[in-house]
C-alpha positions as CSV (number, residue, x, y, z in Angstrom):
1,X,64.0,-5.5,-17.4
2,X,60.2,-5.1,-17.2
3,X,59.8,-8.7,-16.0
4,X,62.3,-8.3,-13.2
5,X,60.8,-4.9,-12.0
6,X,58.6,-4.7,-9.0
7,X,54.9,-5.1,-10.0
8,X,53.0,-1.8,-10.3
9,X,50.3,-2.7,-7.9
10,X,52.7,-3.3,-5.0
11,X,54.2,0.1,-5.6
12,X,50.8,1.7,-5.1
13,X,50.3,0.0,-1.7
14,X,47.9,-2.8,-2.6
15,X,48.0,-6.5,-3.3
16,X,46.2,-7.9,-6.2
17,X,44.1,-11.0,-5.7
18,X,45.3,-14.4,-6.8
19,X,42.8,-14.8,-9.6
20,X,42.5,-17.9,-11.7
21,X,42.2,-18.1,-15.4
22,X,38.8,-19.9,-15.1
23,X,37.5,-17.0,-13.1
24,X,38.4,-14.4,-15.6
25,X,37.9,-16.3,-18.8
26,X,35.7,-14.5,-21.2
27,X,32.3,-15.9,-22.1
28,X,32.8,-18.9,-19.8
29,X,31.3,-19.9,-16.5
30,X,33.2,-22.5,-14.5
31,X,31.0,-25.4,-13.5
32,X,32.4,-25.8,-10.0
33,X,32.8,-22.2,-9.1
34,X,30.0,-20.5,-7.1
35,X,28.8,-17.1,-8.3
36,X,30.5,-14.2,-6.5
37,X,28.1,-12.6,-4.1
38,X,28.4,-8.9,-4.0
39,X,29.5,-7.6,-0.6
40,X,27.6,-4.3,-0.9
41,X,24.5,-5.1,1.1
42,X,23.3,-7.2,3.9
43,X,19.6,-8.1,3.6
44,X,19.5,-5.5,0.8
45,X,20.2,-2.6,3.2
46,X,23.9,-2.0,4.1
47,X,27.3,-3.5,3.5
48,X,28.7,-5.8,6.3
49,X,31.5,-3.3,7.0
50,X,29.0,-0.5,7.4
51,X,26.8,-2.7,9.6
52,X,29.8,-3.5,11.8
53,X,30.5,0.2,12.1
54,X,27.0,0.9,13.2
55,X,27.3,-1.9,15.9
56,X,30.5,-0.2,17.1
57,X,28.6,3.1,17.4
58,X,25.9,1.4,19.5
59,X,28.4,-0.5,21.7
60,X,30.6,2.5,22.4
61,X,27.6,4.7,23.2
62,X,26.3,2.0,25.5
63,X,29.6,1.6,27.3
64,X,29.8,5.4,27.9
65,X,26.2,5.4,29.1
66,X,26.9,2.6,31.6
67,X,30.1,4.2,32.9
68,X,28.3,7.5,33.4
69,X,25.1,6.1,34.9
70,X,26.1,3.0,36.9
71,X,27.9,5.0,39.7
72,X,24.8,7.2,40.1
73,X,22.5,4.2,40.2
74,X,24.7,2.5,42.8
75,X,24.9,5.7,44.8
76,X,21.1,6.0,44.7
77,X,20.7,2.4,45.8
78,X,23.2,2.9,48.7
79,X,21.6,6.1,49.9
80,X,18.1,4.5,50.0
81,X,19.4,1.4,51.8
82,X,21.5,3.3,54.3
83,X,19.0,6.0,55.2
84,X,15.6,5.6,53.4
85,X,13.9,8.3,55.5
86,X,16.5,10.9,54.5
87,X,16.4,9.9,50.8
88,X,12.6,9.8,50.6
89,X,10.7,13.2,50.3
90,X,8.0,13.9,52.9
91,X,4.7,12.4,52.1
92,X,6.1,9.9,49.5
93,X,6.3,6.2,49.6
94,X,10.0,5.0,49.8
95,X,9.5,2.4,47.0
96,X,7.8,5.0,44.7
97,X,10.5,7.5,45.5
98,X,13.2,5.0,44.8
99,X,11.8,4.0,41.5
100,X,11.4,7.6,40.5
101,X,15.0,8.3,41.4
102,X,16.2,5.4,39.3
103,X,14.2,6.5,36.3
104,X,15.5,10.1,36.8
105,X,19.1,8.8,36.8
106,X,18.5,6.7,33.7
107,X,16.8,9.6,31.9
108,X,19.5,12.1,33.0
109,X,22.3,9.9,31.6
110,X,20.8,10.3,28.1
111,X,20.2,14.0,28.3
112,X,22.1,16.5,26.2
113,X,23.9,17.9,29.2
114,X,25.0,14.6,30.7
115,X,25.7,12.3,27.7
116,X,29.2,13.7,27.2
117,X,31.1,10.4,27.7
118,X,28.7,8.5,25.5
119,X,28.9,10.9,22.6
120,X,32.7,11.1,22.9
121,X,33.1,7.4,22.7
122,X,30.5,6.9,19.9
123,X,32.1,9.6,17.7
124,X,35.6,8.5,18.5
125,X,35.2,4.7,17.9
126,X,32.1,4.6,15.7
127,X,33.4,7.5,13.6
128,X,36.7,5.7,13.2
129,X,35.1,2.6,11.9
130,X,32.9,4.6,9.5
131,X,35.9,6.5,8.2
132,X,37.9,3.4,7.8
133,X,35.1,1.8,5.7
134,X,34.9,4.9,3.5
135,X,38.6,5.3,3.1
136,X,39.2,1.6,2.4
137,X,36.4,1.7,-0.3
138,X,37.7,4.9,-1.8
139,X,41.2,3.6,-2.1
140,X,39.9,0.3,-3.6
141,X,38.0,2.3,-6.2
142,X,41.1,4.3,-7.0
143,X,43.1,1.1,-7.4
144,X,40.4,-0.6,-9.6
145,X,40.2,2.6,-11.7
146,X,43.9,2.4,-12.2
147,X,43.7,-1.2,-13.3
148,X,40.8,-0.4,-15.8
149,X,42.8,2.5,-17.2
150,X,45.8,0.3,-17.7
151,X,43.7,-2.2,-19.6
152,X,42.2,0.4,-21.9
153,X,45.6,2.0,-22.7
154,X,47.6,-0.2,-25.2
155,X,51.0,0.9,-23.9
156,X,50.0,0.3,-20.2
157,X,48.4,-3.0,-21.1
158,X,51.6,-4.1,-22.8
159,X,53.6,-3.1,-19.8
160,X,51.2,-4.9,-17.5
161,X,51.4,-8.1,-19.6
162,X,55.2,-8.1,-19.4
163,X,55.1,-7.9,-15.6
164,X,54.5,-10.8,-13.2
165,X,50.8,-9.8,-12.8
166,X,49.5,-11.7,-15.9
167,X,45.9,-11.4,-14.9
168,X,45.7,-7.7,-14.5
169,X,44.1,-7.3,-17.9
170,X,41.0,-9.2,-16.8
171,X,39.8,-6.6,-14.2
172,X,36.1,-5.5,-14.5
173,X,34.0,-2.9,-12.7
174,X,32.5,-5.7,-10.5
175,X,35.9,-6.7,-9.1
176,X,36.0,-4.0,-6.4
177,X,35.7,-6.5,-3.5
178,X,38.6,-8.5,-4.9
179,X,41.0,-5.7,-4.3
180,X,43.2,-6.3,-1.3
181,X,45.1,-3.3,0.1
182,X,48.5,-3.9,1.6
183,X,49.0,-4.2,5.4
184,X,51.1,-1.0,5.4
185,X,48.4,1.0,3.6
186,X,45.6,-0.3,5.9
187,X,47.7,0.6,8.9
188,X,48.0,4.2,7.7
189,X,44.3,4.2,7.0
190,X,43.7,3.2,10.7
191,X,46.0,6.0,11.8
192,X,44.3,8.7,9.7
193,X,40.7,7.5,10.4
194,X,41.3,7.3,14.1
195,X,42.9,10.7,14.3
196,X,40.2,12.4,12.3
197,X,37.3,10.8,14.3
198,X,39.0,11.6,17.6
199,X,39.5,15.2,16.6
200,X,35.9,15.4,15.4
201,X,34.7,13.9,18.7
202,X,36.6,16.4,20.9
203,X,35.5,19.3,18.7
204,X,31.9,18.2,19.0
205,X,32.2,18.2,22.7
206,X,33.7,21.7,22.7
207,X,30.9,23.1,20.6
208,X,27.8,21.3,21.6
209,X,28.7,20.1,25.1
210,X,30.6,23.1,26.5
211,X,29.5,22.4,30.1
212,X,31.0,18.9,30.0
213,X,34.7,19.0,30.9
214,X,36.8,17.0,28.4
215,X,40.4,17.6,29.6
216,X,40.2,14.5,31.9
217,X,39.2,12.3,29.0
218,X,42.0,13.7,26.8
219,X,44.6,13.2,29.5
220,X,43.3,9.6,30.0
221,X,44.0,9.0,26.3
222,X,47.4,10.6,26.6
223,X,48.3,8.3,29.5
224,X,47.1,5.2,27.6
225,X,49.2,6.2,24.6
226,X,52.2,6.6,26.8
227,X,51.5,3.2,28.2
228,X,51.7,1.8,24.6
229,X,55.1,3.5,24.2
230,X,56.1,2.0,27.6
231,X,55.2,-1.5,26.3
232,X,57.2,-0.9,23.2
233,X,60.2,0.1,25.3
234,X,59.9,-3.0,27.5
235,X,59.4,-5.3,24.5
236,X,62.5,-3.9,22.8
237,X,64.5,-3.7,26.0
238,X,65.1,0.0,25.9
239,X,66.5,1.6,29.0
240,X,68.1,0.1,32.2
241,X,66.6,-3.1,33.6
242,X,65.7,-1.4,36.9
243,X,63.5,1.1,35.1
244,X,61.5,-1.7,33.5
245,X,61.0,-3.3,36.9
246,X,60.3,-0.2,38.9
247,X,59.2,2.3,36.3
248,X,55.6,2.2,37.5
249,X,56.8,3.1,41.0
250,X,58.7,6.1,39.7
251,X,55.7,7.3,37.8
252,X,53.4,6.8,40.8
253,X,55.8,8.7,43.2
254,X,56.2,11.6,40.8
255,X,52.5,11.8,40.1
256,X,51.5,11.7,43.8
257,X,54.1,14.4,44.5
258,X,52.3,16.7,42.1
259,X,48.8,15.7,43.2
260,X,49.3,16.0,46.9
261,X,51.3,19.3,46.8
262,X,48.5,20.7,44.6
263,X,45.9,19.5,47.0
264,X,47.6,21.1,50.0
265,X,47.9,24.6,48.5
266,X,46.0,24.8,45.1
267,X,43.2,22.2,45.2
268,X,41.5,24.0,42.3
269,X,44.1,22.5,40.0
270,X,42.6,19.0,40.7
271,X,39.3,17.5,39.6
272,X,36.7,18.6,42.1
273,X,35.5,15.2,43.3
274,X,39.0,13.8,43.5
275,X,40.2,16.8,45.6
276,X,37.2,16.4,47.9
277,X,37.9,12.7,48.3
278,X,41.5,13.4,49.4
279,X,40.2,16.0,51.9
280,X,37.8,13.4,53.4
281,X,40.4,10.7,53.7
282,X,43.0,13.1,55.2
283,X,40.7,13.8,58.2
284,X,42.3,17.2,58.4
285,X,40.4,20.1,59.9
286,X,39.4,22.6,57.3
287,X,40.3,25.5,59.5
288,X,43.9,24.3,59.8
289,X,44.1,23.6,56.1
290,X,42.7,27.0,55.1
291,X,45.2,28.6,57.5
292,X,48.2,26.9,55.9
293,X,47.0,27.8,52.4
294,X,46.6,31.5,53.4
295,X,50.1,31.5,54.9
296,X,51.5,30.2,51.7
297,X,49.5,32.8,49.7
298,X,50.9,35.6,51.8
299,X,47.6,36.5,53.4
300,X,48.9,35.5,56.8
301,X,52.3,36.1,58.4
302,X,54.0,34.8,61.5
303,X,55.0,36.9,64.5
304,X,53.4,40.1,63.2
305,X,51.4,41.6,66.1
306,X,48.3,43.3,64.6
307,X,49.3,42.5,61.1
308,X,46.7,39.7,60.5
309,X,42.9,39.8,60.2
310,X,41.5,39.1,63.7
311,X,38.8,36.9,62.2
312,X,41.4,34.7,60.6
313,X,43.4,34.5,63.9
314,X,40.2,33.6,65.8
315,X,39.6,30.7,63.4
316,X,42.8,28.9,64.5
317,X,42.5,29.9,68.2
318,X,39.0,28.5,68.3
319,X,40.3,25.2,66.9
320,X,42.9,25.0,69.6
321,X,40.2,25.6,72.3
322,X,38.1,22.8,70.8
323,X,41.1,20.5,70.9
324,X,41.8,21.3,74.5
325,X,45.0,23.2,73.7
326,X,46.1,26.7,74.8
327,X,44.4,29.2,72.4
328,X,47.7,31.0,72.2
329,X,49.1,28.1,70.2
330,X,46.8,29.3,67.4
331,X,47.7,33.0,67.5
332,X,50.0,33.5,64.5
333,X,50.7,37.1,65.7
334,X,52.8,35.6,68.5
335,X,54.2,32.5,66.8
336,X,57.2,31.8,64.7
337,X,55.8,28.4,63.6
338,X,52.6,26.4,64.2
339,X,53.2,23.8,66.8
340,X,53.1,20.1,65.9
341,X,50.4,19.6,68.6
342,X,48.1,21.8,66.5
343,X,49.0,20.0,63.3
344,X,48.2,16.7,65.1
345,X,44.9,18.2,66.0
346,X,45.2,17.1,69.7
347,X,45.8,13.4,68.9
348,X,49.2,13.1,70.4
349,X,52.4,15.0,71.2
350,X,54.7,12.5,69.5
351,X,54.9,12.7,65.7
352,X,55.4,8.9,65.5
353,X,52.4,8.1,67.7
354,X,50.3,10.5,65.6
355,X,51.5,8.7,62.4
356,X,50.5,5.4,63.9
357,X,47.1,6.7,64.8
358,X,46.6,8.0,61.3
359,X,47.6,4.6,59.8
360,X,45.1,2.7,62.0
361,X,42.4,5.3,61.2
362,X,43.1,5.1,57.5
363,X,43.1,1.3,57.5
364,X,39.7,1.0,59.1
365,X,38.2,3.5,56.7
366,X,39.9,1.9,53.7
367,X,38.7,-1.6,54.7
368,X,35.1,-0.4,54.5
369,X,35.8,0.7,50.9
370,X,38.0,-2.1,49.5
371,X,36.3,-5.1,51.1
372,X,33.1,-4.7,49.1
373,X,35.2,-4.0,46.0
374,X,37.1,-7.3,46.4
375,X,33.9,-9.2,47.1
376,X,32.5,-8.0,43.8
377,X,33.7,-11.2,41.9
378,X,31.2,-13.2,44.0
379,X,28.4,-11.1,42.5
380,X,29.7,-11.1,38.9
381,X,30.5,-14.8,38.7
382,X,28.8,-16.5,41.7
383,X,29.2,-20.0,40.2
384,X,32.9,-19.7,39.9
385,X,33.3,-18.0,43.3
386,X,31.2,-20.5,45.2
387,X,32.8,-23.4,43.3
388,X,36.2,-22.2,44.6
389,X,34.7,-21.7,48.0
390,X,33.4,-25.3,48.2
391,X,36.7,-26.8,46.9
392,X,39.0,-24.8,49.1
393,X,37.2,-22.4,51.4
394,X,40.2,-21.4,53.5
395,X,42.3,-20.4,50.5
396,X,39.4,-18.5,48.8
397,X,38.4,-16.6,51.9
398,X,42.0,-15.8,52.9
399,X,43.0,-14.6,49.4
400,X,40.0,-12.3,49.3
401,X,40.6,-10.9,52.8
402,X,44.4,-10.6,52.1
403,X,43.7,-8.7,48.9
404,X,41.4,-6.3,50.7
405,X,43.9,-5.9,53.6
406,X,46.7,-5.2,51.1
407,X,44.7,-2.5,49.4
408,X,43.6,-1.0,52.7
409,X,47.2,-1.1,54.0
410,X,48.4,0.7,50.9
411,X,45.9,3.6,51.4
412,X,46.6,3.7,55.1
413,X,50.3,3.9,54.5
414,X,49.8,6.6,51.9
415,X,47.9,8.7,54.4
416,X,50.4,8.1,57.2
417,X,53.5,8.8,55.1
418,X,52.3,12.3,54.0
419,X,51.5,13.1,57.6
420,X,54.9,11.9,58.8
421,X,56.7,13.7,56.0
422,X,55.3,17.0,57.1
423,X,55.8,16.4,60.8
424,X,59.2,14.6,60.3
425,X,60.6,17.6,58.6
426,X,59.4,20.0,61.2
427,X,60.4,18.0,64.3
428,X,63.3,15.8,63.2
429,X,65.0,16.6,59.9
430,X,65.0,20.4,60.0
431,X,66.3,20.7,63.6
432,X,69.1,18.2,62.9
433,X,70.0,20.1,59.7
434,X,70.1,23.4,61.4
435,X,72.3,21.9,64.2
436,X,74.8,20.6,61.7
437,X,74.9,23.6,59.3
438,X,73.9,26.5,61.6
439,X,71.4,27.6,58.9
440,X,68.0,28.8,60.0
441,X,64.8,28.5,58.0
442,X,62.1,31.1,57.6
443,X,58.7,30.1,59.1
444,X,57.0,30.2,55.7
445,X,59.6,27.8,54.3
446,X,59.0,25.3,57.1
447,X,55.3,25.0,56.7
448,X,54.9,25.8,53.0
449,X,57.7,24.2,51.0
450,X,60.0,21.5,52.3
451,X,57.7,19.7,54.8
452,X,54.7,19.4,52.5
453,X,56.9,18.6,49.5
454,X,58.6,15.8,51.5
455,X,55.3,14.3,52.6
456,X,53.9,14.5,49.1
457,X,57.0,12.7,47.8
458,X,57.1,10.0,50.5
459,X,53.4,9.0,50.2
460,X,53.9,7.6,46.7
461,X,56.3,4.8,48.0
462,X,53.3,3.2,49.6
463,X,52.6,1.6,46.2
464,X,55.4,-0.9,46.9
465,X,52.9,-2.7,49.2
466,X,50.8,-3.6,46.2
467,X,51.8,-6.5,43.9
468,X,53.9,-5.6,40.8
469,X,51.2,-6.1,38.3
470,X,48.9,-3.7,40.3
471,X,51.5,-0.9,40.5
472,X,51.3,-0.2,36.8
473,X,47.5,0.1,36.9
474,X,47.7,2.4,39.9
475,X,50.3,4.6,38.2
476,X,48.0,4.8,35.2
477,X,45.2,5.8,37.6
478,X,47.0,8.7,39.2
479,X,49.0,10.0,36.2
480,X,46.0,11.6,34.4
481,X,45.2,13.5,37.6
482,X,48.8,14.7,38.0
483,X,48.8,15.8,34.4
484,X,45.4,17.6,35.0
485,X,47.1,19.6,37.7
486,X,50.1,20.4,35.5
487,X,47.9,21.3,32.6
488,X,46.0,23.7,34.9
489,X,49.3,25.1,36.1
490,X,50.6,25.7,32.6
491,X,47.5,26.8,30.8
492,X,46.0,29.0,33.6
493,X,45.6,32.5,32.1
494,X,48.5,32.0,29.6
495,X,46.5,31.2,26.4
496,X,43.1,31.9,25.1
497,X,40.3,29.3,25.3
498,X,40.6,28.7,21.5
499,X,44.3,27.9,21.8
500,X,43.6,25.5,24.7
501,X,40.9,23.7,22.7
502,X,43.1,23.4,19.7
503,X,45.9,22.0,21.8
504,X,43.5,19.5,23.4
505,X,42.1,18.5,20.1
506,X,45.6,17.6,18.7
507,X,46.6,15.9,21.9
508,X,43.4,13.7,22.1
509,X,43.6,12.9,18.3
510,X,47.2,11.8,18.3
511,X,46.8,9.8,21.5
512,X,43.7,7.9,20.4
513,X,45.3,7.4,17.0
514,X,48.3,5.8,18.6
515,X,46.1,3.7,20.9
516,X,43.7,2.4,18.2
517,X,46.5,1.7,15.8
518,X,48.3,-0.3,18.4
519,X,45.2,-2.3,19.3
520,X,44.5,-3.1,15.7
521,X,48.0,-3.9,14.6
522,X,50.3,-4.3,17.7
523,X,48.0,-5.8,20.3
524,X,50.9,-7.0,22.5
525,X,51.8,-3.3,23.1
526,X,48.3,-2.6,24.7
527,X,47.5,-3.5,28.3
528,X,45.1,-6.5,28.6
529,X,42.5,-4.4,30.4
530,X,42.3,-2.0,27.4
531,X,42.4,-4.9,24.9
532,X,39.3,-6.5,26.4
533,X,37.1,-3.4,26.5
534,X,38.2,-1.8,23.3
535,X,38.4,-5.1,21.6
536,X,34.7,-5.8,22.5
537,X,33.6,-2.3,21.4
538,X,35.5,-2.5,18.1
539,X,34.6,-6.2,17.4
540,X,38.2,-7.1,17.0
541,X,38.5,-10.9,16.5
542,X,41.1,-12.7,18.7
543,X,43.6,-15.1,17.1
544,X,42.4,-18.7,17.4
545,X,45.3,-19.7,19.5
546,X,44.6,-17.0,22.1
547,X,40.8,-17.3,22.4
548,X,41.1,-20.0,25.0
549,X,43.8,-18.2,26.8
550,X,41.9,-15.0,27.0
551,X,38.6,-16.5,27.9
552,X,39.3,-16.1,31.6
553,X,40.8,-12.6,31.0
554,X,37.5,-11.4,29.6
555,X,35.8,-12.0,32.9
556,X,38.7,-10.4,34.7
557,X,38.4,-7.3,32.5
558,X,34.7,-7.1,33.2
559,X,35.2,-7.6,36.9
560,X,37.9,-4.9,36.9
561,X,35.6,-2.4,35.1
562,X,32.8,-3.2,37.6
563,X,35.2,-2.8,40.5
564,X,36.1,0.7,39.2
565,X,32.4,1.6,38.9
566,X,31.6,0.3,42.4
567,X,34.6,2.1,43.9
568,X,33.6,5.4,42.2
569,X,30.1,4.9,43.5
570,X,31.3,4.2,47.1
571,X,33.6,7.3,47.0
572,X,30.8,9.5,45.6
573,X,28.3,8.2,48.2
574,X,30.8,8.9,50.9
575,X,31.3,12.4,49.6
576,X,27.6,13.1,49.3
577,X,27.0,11.8,52.9
578,X,29.7,14.1,54.2
579,X,28.3,17.1,52.4
């Protein structure tokens, strides 16, 4: 019975090494076997596992520093190149001012108030590797102690000799590095270590970097963890086939509905720079936008003579005068609804013509943003780019221009659809519905609910212009911002700050645990962009068969990360110039 039973070491979640009799023979040294080198130190200082964990700390901190500093460096460079006189203080040399500004950005990125992303990444990833080293070593010591105890106890030694593990009685105190933990146990160690390090990282940010917002990082981790679950669902063929093909479109549409409706009426629920960027791209007069927000908030009412603040009424009548319209078209005291001519801001009377104008305007502005971004590969890998340019110049140039045009068309369509959704409800859908049903809508419902909601819903379908593989990345880009809005909506004033921080800690810890466990043990469930960046920071070796296949993907991941940095810098510089 004992010989057929499962070995004791497998029950405890570890695998014993395949030791030979020569290795463990007493008072004998095999002539052909090399002495076992202790894996405790490298150059007499630290173990190789600990050295790897330190490298992960350095790499993760460096990546966070680059992502936090690079957009500011590019913005500084763009501002000096675009308008050196404005960027240079009076009485200073432009070159000296530029160098000083660069050093200020570099120094600011490492300051205690601005190093939030760097510290978060270093504690999360570096702390995970350190905890993994300590947990692995602690469990190995426990397993070795169990072996030694079994050898010293006659009854346990007899039971061990009757099992399949005939060499278990030869364990010594120096055999710690010969212990091999089972894959299941090591996977659980990864889950526990990553959760604890992530929880410690977000707690550190809450206590020692309170001015640095962390909810956007936490929601980013949640979205990436959900992406892992999505890959699992696709790989196991869960759900209908259409959802696997158009799931990213559904996520993008729903996320944009939340984002744009929040921007229209509650922009404080969105990240500040992101809300400002939407305002800039909408080309909507702030006076009209503020009026619509106050109508929804109940501060303004239609067709109430003397019931509204004269200063607020003057704001819209002044806008009408500047647009060449009758000032009475902006007097809410005498109106049942704001005219589409005012909403069009004097561009056109027809809603369709106004939509076309907004599309062209958005396309021209978007081209100035996306064309430099799509030309970035020429700067990152000039040899490859110019090699393609020499071999097939027409195809290389046309593919670059087509990619930039596709992205510009996407953003232009996004802008045009939200405008037409609002105007189409007011001028087409609502009148037809009232004619068929005889039902009349209140003025506040017209301008505050259905029209803006329809426009917010329609704009998300512009993602169909992009290629399928890009739709998922764009859905992952907007989803954290939509969740940020919903988080603000749910948490606003309902819970104490301590409860919010505790919830965020658990949320970030579980999400990072799922993501890091997947990339360590189920890499096919992690998006290639995350595999490249996290794999480099964590020093995860690629399988030999995939190294050649992923050689080109590594450059693609670097180019993609650089594109994101450049696009953020362009957006930030545009915002700064507008301010």
